[in-house]
C-alpha positions as CSV (number, residue, x, y, z in Angstrom):
1,M,0.0,0.0,0.0
2,T,1.1,3.5,-0.7
3,G,-0.4,5.0,2.6
4,T,-3.4,6.5,0.9
5,E,-5.5,3.3,0.6
6,L,-7.6,2.3,3.6
7,A,-8.1,-1.3,2.5
8,T,-8.7,-3.3,-0.5
9,L,-10.9,-6.4,-0.8
10,S,-9.7,-9.5,-2.3
11,G,-12.1,-11.1,-4.7
12,D,-11.2,-14.6,-3.4
13,S,-11.6,-14.0,0.4
14,G,-14.4,-11.4,0.4
15,K,-12.5,-9.4,3.0
16,A,-9.1,-8.0,3.6
17,P,-6.8,-9.8,6.1
18,G,-7.5,-8.6,9.7
19,L,-10.4,-6.4,8.6
20,D,-13.9,-7.0,9.6
21,V,-16.4,-5.8,7.0
22,A,-19.7,-4.5,8.5
23,K,-22.8,-6.1,7.2
24,I,-25.2,-3.6,5.5
25,T,-28.7,-3.7,6.9
26,P,-31.3,-2.7,4.2
27,V,-33.5,0.3,5.2
28,L,-37.1,-0.8,5.4
29,P,-39.7,1.4,3.7
30,W,-42.0,3.4,5.8
31,M,-44.9,1.3,7.2
32,P,-48.5,2.7,7.5
33,R,-49.0,0.5,10.6
34,I,-46.5,-0.4,13.3
35,E,-48.0,-3.9,13.4
36,E,-46.4,-4.6,10.0
37,H,-42.9,-4.2,11.5
38,P,-41.0,-7.6,11.5
39,A,-40.3,-7.3,15.3
40,W,-43.8,-6.3,16.2
41,E,-44.6,-9.7,17.8
42,R,-41.8,-9.2,20.4
43,L,-42.2,-5.4,20.7
44,A,-45.9,-5.8,21.5
45,Q,-45.1,-7.8,24.6
46,L,-42.8,-5.1,26.2
47,R,-44.3,-3.4,29.2
48,V,-42.9,0.1,29.4
49,T,-44.2,3.5,30.4
50,L,-44.4,6.0,27.5
51,R,-44.2,9.7,28.1
52,V,-45.0,12.6,25.9
53,G,-44.8,16.2,26.9
54,V,-46.4,19.3,25.6
55,R,-45.0,22.6,26.8
56,L,-47.7,24.8,28.2
57,N,-47.3,28.6,28.6
58,H,-47.7,29.8,32.2
59,F,-49.3,26.6,33.4
60,K,-49.2,26.0,37.2
61,V,-50.3,23.2,39.5
62,R,-53.2,25.4,40.6
63,D,-54.3,25.5,36.9
64,L,-54.3,21.7,36.8
65,L,-56.2,21.4,40.0
66,S,-58.9,23.9,38.8
67,L,-59.1,22.4,35.3
68,K,-62.7,22.3,33.9
69,E,-64.3,20.5,31.0
70,G,-63.7,22.5,27.8
71,Q,-61.0,24.7,29.1
72,V,-58.2,25.5,26.7
73,F,-54.5,26.3,27.5
74,E,-51.9,27.9,25.1
75,S,-49.1,25.5,24.2
76,L,-45.6,26.6,23.3
77,S,-45.4,23.6,20.9
78,P,-46.6,24.4,17.4
79,D,-49.7,22.4,16.6
80,T,-48.2,21.4,13.2
81,E,-45.2,19.6,14.8
82,D,-45.1,16.1,16.3
83,V,-44.3,15.8,20.1
84,P,-41.3,13.6,21.3
85,L,-42.2,10.2,22.6
86,M,-39.9,9.1,25.4
87,I,-39.3,5.9,27.4
88,G,-37.5,6.9,30.4
89,Q,-34.8,9.4,29.4
90,I,-34.6,8.0,25.8
91,Q,-36.5,9.4,22.9
92,V,-37.8,6.6,20.9
93,G,-39.9,8.5,18.3
94,W,-42.4,11.2,17.5
95,S,-46.1,11.2,17.9
96,E,-49.3,13.2,17.5
97,F,-52.5,13.5,19.6
98,E,-55.7,12.3,18.1
99,I,-59.3,12.4,19.5
100,L,-61.2,9.2,18.9
101,E,-64.9,9.5,20.1
102,Q,-64.5,10.8,23.7
103,R,-60.9,9.5,24.2
104,M,-57.6,11.1,23.5
105,A,-55.1,8.8,21.7
106,L,-51.4,9.1,20.7
107,R,-50.3,8.1,17.3
108,L,-46.8,7.1,16.7
109,T,-45.7,9.0,13.6
110,R,-42.1,7.9,13.3
111,L,-39.4,6.1,15.2
112,G,-36.5,8.1,16.2
C-alpha cells in the first residue's frame, strides 16, 4: 500500500486480512401500521411507560387542580409539529395526539 489506501478487498476471500467488514442492513420502507414491523410480535409484549410532553405557557399546578371541561391552554409547541415520545430518558420516536370518540389517543408517527 502507498499509505493512501484504507483497505482493498480480495475477490477470493471477500475481506481484507485482519479487517472485519460490517454487514449492511437494508433500510425498510415506511410502514403505515407499526403492526407490520417484522419485530412487532416481540415489541408488542414489552411493558414500558411511554411519556410525551407538551410545553404549556404559564401553566401551574393550581391551573391543573382547577381544570374544567372545555378549558383550553396555550401551548408553546406548534400544533403542526409532532411531540417527542420518550421511554425513560430516551426518545424513541415522534407522535401526535388524536381524538377518537370521547378519548384522546397518541399516534406514533415515526421512530427516532
